[in-house]
C-alpha positions as CSV (number, residue, x, y, z in Angstrom):
1,X,9.5,-7.6,0.1
2,X,11.1,-5.7,-2.8
3,X,11.2,-2.4,-0.8
4,X,12.8,-4.2,2.2
5,X,15.3,-5.9,-0.1
6,X,16.3,-2.7,-1.8
7,X,16.7,-0.9,1.6
8,X,18.9,-3.7,2.8
9,X,21.0,-3.5,-0.4
10,X,21.5,0.2,0.2
11,X,23.0,-0.4,3.6
12,X,20.0,-0.5,6.0
13,X,20.2,-3.3,8.6
14,X,17.8,-6.1,7.7
15,X,15.6,-5.6,10.9
16,X,15.2,-1.9,10.1
17,X,14.6,-2.5,6.4
18,X,11.8,-5.1,7.2
19,X,10.4,-3.1,10.1
20,X,10.0,0.2,8.3
21,X,8.1,-1.5,5.5
22,X,5.9,-3.3,7.9
23,X,5.1,-0.2,9.9
24,X,4.5,1.8,6.7
25,X,2.0,-0.7,5.4
26,X,0.2,-0.8,8.7
27,X,0.0,3.0,8.9
28,X,-1.1,3.1,5.3
29,X,-4.3,1.3,6.1
30,X,-5.3,4.0,8.6
31,X,-4.5,6.8,6.2
32,X,-6.4,4.9,3.5
33,X,-9.4,4.7,5.8
34,X,-9.3,8.5,6.4
35,X,-9.1,9.1,2.6
36,X,-12.0,6.8,2.1
37,X,-14.1,8.8,4.5
38,X,-13.1,12.0,2.7
39,X,-14.2,10.5,-0.6
40,X,-17.5,9.4,0.8
41,X,-18.3,12.8,2.2
42,X,-17.4,14.5,-1.1
43,X,-19.4,11.9,-3.1
44,X,-22.5,12.5,-1.0
45,X,-22.1,16.2,-1.4
46,X,-21.7,15.9,-5.2
47,X,-24.5,13.4,-5.9
48,X,-26.8,13.5,-2.9
49,X,-26.9,9.7,-2.9
50,X,-26.4,8.0,0.5
51,X,-27.3,4.3,-0.2
52,X,-23.7,3.3,-0.5
53,X,-22.5,5.2,2.6
54,X,-23.3,2.5,5.2
55,X,-21.7,-0.5,3.4
56,X,-18.6,1.5,2.6
57,X,-18.1,2.8,6.1
58,X,-18.9,-0.7,7.6
59,X,-16.3,-2.3,5.3
60,X,-13.8,0.5,6.2
61,X,-14.4,0.0,9.9
62,X,-13.9,-3.7,9.7
63,X,-10.6,-3.2,7.9
64,X,-9.4,-0.7,10.5
65,X,-10.4,-3.0,13.3
66,X,-8.4,-5.8,11.7
67,X,-5.3,-3.6,11.3
68,X,-5.7,-2.3,14.9
69,X,-5.5,-6.0,16.0
70,X,-2.5,-6.5,13.8
71,X,-0.8,-3.4,15.3
72,X,-1.3,-4.8,18.8
73,X,0.0,-8.2,17.8
74,X,3.2,-6.4,16.5
75,X,3.6,-4.6,19.8
76,X,3.2,-7.8,21.7
77,X,6.1,-9.6,19.9
78,X,4.6,-11.4,16.9
79,X,7.8,-12.4,15.2
80,X,9.5,-13.9,18.2
81,X,6.3,-15.9,18.9
82,X,6.2,-17.2,15.3
83,X,9.9,-18.0,15.4
84,X,9.6,-20.0,18.6
85,X,6.8,-22.1,17.0
86,X,9.0,-22.8,14.0
87,X,12.0,-23.7,16.1
88,X,9.9,-26.1,18.2
89,X,8.5,-27.8,15.2
90,X,12.0,-28.1,13.7
91,X,13.3,-29.5,17.0
92,X,16.8,-28.5,16.1
93,X,19.3,-26.1,17.9
94,X,20.2,-24.6,14.6
95,X,16.8,-22.9,14.4
96,X,17.2,-21.1,17.8
97,X,18.9,-18.2,16.0
98,X,15.6,-17.6,14.3
99,X,14.1,-16.8,17.7
100,X,16.8,-14.2,18.4
101,X,16.2,-12.7,14.9
102,X,12.4,-12.5,15.6
103,X,13.0,-10.8,18.9
104,X,15.3,-8.2,17.3
105,X,12.6,-7.5,14.7
106,X,10.0,-7.1,17.4
107,X,12.2,-4.6,19.2
108,X,12.8,-2.6,16.1
109,X,9.1,-2.5,15.3
110,X,8.3,-1.3,18.8
111,X,11.1,1.4,18.6
112,X,9.6,2.7,15.3
113,X,6.1,3.0,16.7
114,X,7.6,4.8,19.8
115,X,8.8,7.6,17.4
116,X,5.4,9.4,17.6
117,X,6.4,12.5,15.5
118,X,7.8,10.2,12.8
119,X,4.6,8.1,12.8
120,X,2.4,11.2,12.4
121,X,4.7,12.6,9.7
122,X,4.4,9.2,7.8
123,X,0.6,9.4,8.0
124,X,0.6,13.1,6.9
125,X,2.9,12.4,3.9
126,X,0.8,9.4,2.9
127,X,-2.4,11.4,3.0
128,X,-0.7,14.2,1.0
129,X,0.5,11.7,-1.6
130,X,-3.0,10.3,-2.0
131,X,-4.5,13.7,-2.5
132,X,-1.8,14.8,-4.9
133,X,-2.3,11.4,-6.8
134,X,-5.7,12.7,-7.6
135,X,-4.0,15.2,-9.9
136,X,-3.5,12.6,-12.6
137,X,-7.3,11.9,-12.6
138,X,-8.0,15.7,-12.8
139,X,-5.7,15.9,-15.8
140,X,-7.4,13.0,-17.4
141,X,-10.9,14.4,-16.8
142,X,-9.7,17.7,-18.3
143,X,-8.2,16.0,-21.3
144,X,-11.5,14.0,-21.9
145,X,-13.5,17.3,-21.7
146,X,-15.4,16.1,-18.6
147,X,-16.4,18.0,-15.4
148,X,-12.8,18.3,-14.2
149,X,-12.9,19.4,-10.5
150,X,-10.6,18.6,-7.7
151,X,-13.6,17.1,-5.8
152,X,-14.4,14.7,-8.6
153,X,-10.8,13.7,-8.9
154,X,-10.5,13.0,-5.2
155,X,-13.8,11.1,-5.2
156,X,-12.6,8.8,-8.0
157,X,-9.1,8.3,-6.5
158,X,-10.5,7.6,-3.1
159,X,-13.4,5.2,-4.1
160,X,-11.3,3.3,-6.6
161,X,-8.5,2.8,-4.1
162,X,-11.1,1.6,-1.5
163,X,-12.6,-0.9,-4.0
164,X,-9.1,-2.1,-4.9
165,X,-8.0,-2.5,-1.3
166,X,-11.2,-4.5,-0.5
167,X,-10.3,-6.9,-3.3
168,X,-6.6,-7.1,-2.3
169,X,-6.5,-10.8,-3.2
170,X,-6.8,-10.0,-6.9
171,X,-3.4,-9.4,-8.4
172,X,-2.9,-5.7,-9.3
173,X,-6.7,-5.3,-8.9
174,X,-7.2,-6.5,-12.5
175,X,-10.8,-5.9,-13.4
176,X,-11.6,-4.6,-9.9
177,X,-10.1,-1.2,-10.5
178,X,-11.8,-0.9,-13.8
179,X,-15.1,-1.8,-12.3
180,X,-14.6,0.8,-9.6
181,X,-14.0,3.5,-12.2
182,X,-17.1,2.4,-14.0
183,X,-19.5,2.5,-11.1
184,X,-18.2,5.6,-9.4
185,X,-18.1,7.3,-12.9
186,X,-21.8,6.4,-13.2
187,X,-22.6,8.2,-9.9
188,X,-20.7,11.3,-11.2
189,X,-22.5,11.2,-14.5
190,X,-19.5,10.1,-16.5
191,X,-20.4,8.0,-19.7
192,X,-19.5,4.3,-19.6
193,X,-16.8,4.4,-22.3
194,X,-15.1,7.5,-20.7
195,X,-15.1,5.9,-17.3
196,X,-13.3,2.8,-18.8
197,X,-11.0,5.3,-20.6
198,X,-10.1,6.8,-17.2
199,X,-9.3,3.3,-15.9
200,X,-7.1,2.5,-18.9
201,X,-5.2,5.8,-18.4
202,X,-4.5,4.8,-14.8
203,X,-3.2,1.4,-16.0
204,X,-0.9,3.0,-18.5
205,X,0.6,5.1,-15.7
206,X,1.1,2.0,-13.6
207,X,2.8,0.2,-16.4
208,X,4.9,3.2,-17.4
209,X,6.3,3.3,-13.8
210,X,6.1,-0.3,-12.7
211,X,7.8,-2.0,-15.6
212,X,11.0,0.2,-15.6
213,X,11.0,-0.2,-11.8
214,X,11.1,-4.0,-12.0
215,X,13.8,-3.8,-14.7
216,X,15.9,-1.5,-12.5
217,X,15.5,-3.8,-9.6
218,X,16.6,-6.8,-11.6
219,X,19.6,-4.9,-12.9
220,X,20.6,-4.1,-9.4
221,X,20.4,-7.7,-8.4
222,X,22.2,-8.9,-11.5
223,X,25.1,-6.4,-10.7
224,X,25.4,-7.7,-7.2
225,X,25.5,-11.3,-8.4
226,X,28.1,-10.4,-11.1
227,X,30.3,-8.6,-8.5
228,X,30.2,-11.6,-6.2
229,X,31.2,-13.9,-9.0
230,X,34.1,-11.7,-9.9
231,X,35.2,-11.5,-6.3
232,X,35.0,-15.3,-6.1
233,X,37.0,-15.8,-9.3
234,X,39.7,-13.3,-8.1
235,X,40.3,-15.6,-5.1
């Protein structure tokens, strides 16, 4: 919602702002699934253990199937359908504009998916960002004098993101992310307290970027409100 809001503030039409975020989130699940499979392969190669492979892949497959269904619902016109239901329940002509807005959003979503090169580029950039994001784990492993390899960093990044995605209902994955670091760290031979240390390092990075981001967003919104009030007073 914040991403769509900021895109709209910076001049993007609302249907495009909302549709790009929706398409990006949908494609992100597919790239996350590919990253999970990569992490599983590397983890099996590093530890030789296979008992976790089946449940991880089954869970990933279920998630992918769900998102595939969500993708087809988007292509069939999800927003116009929902808008028509709301308009009928409201039983008021004033709500009919919602149907038109839903249809516009559906058309924009379909137009974005039709841009195949852009869709593949989005997936490629997302995969690249996930792999490069493992760099912070590699740096933390090196700083803690652990077995700092690219493979271990990618394994931790992939498996922890998978665990966090599976527990999406937990706000910010509090406790879930830390548990992921703990159990995956055990498989990689990382001591308990150092695995928790890695989890805390990741949290510090999230706070260091997230809190200033929220503050900047609120400053942008406050500036817009202030300008509207000045314009209203000038009249």
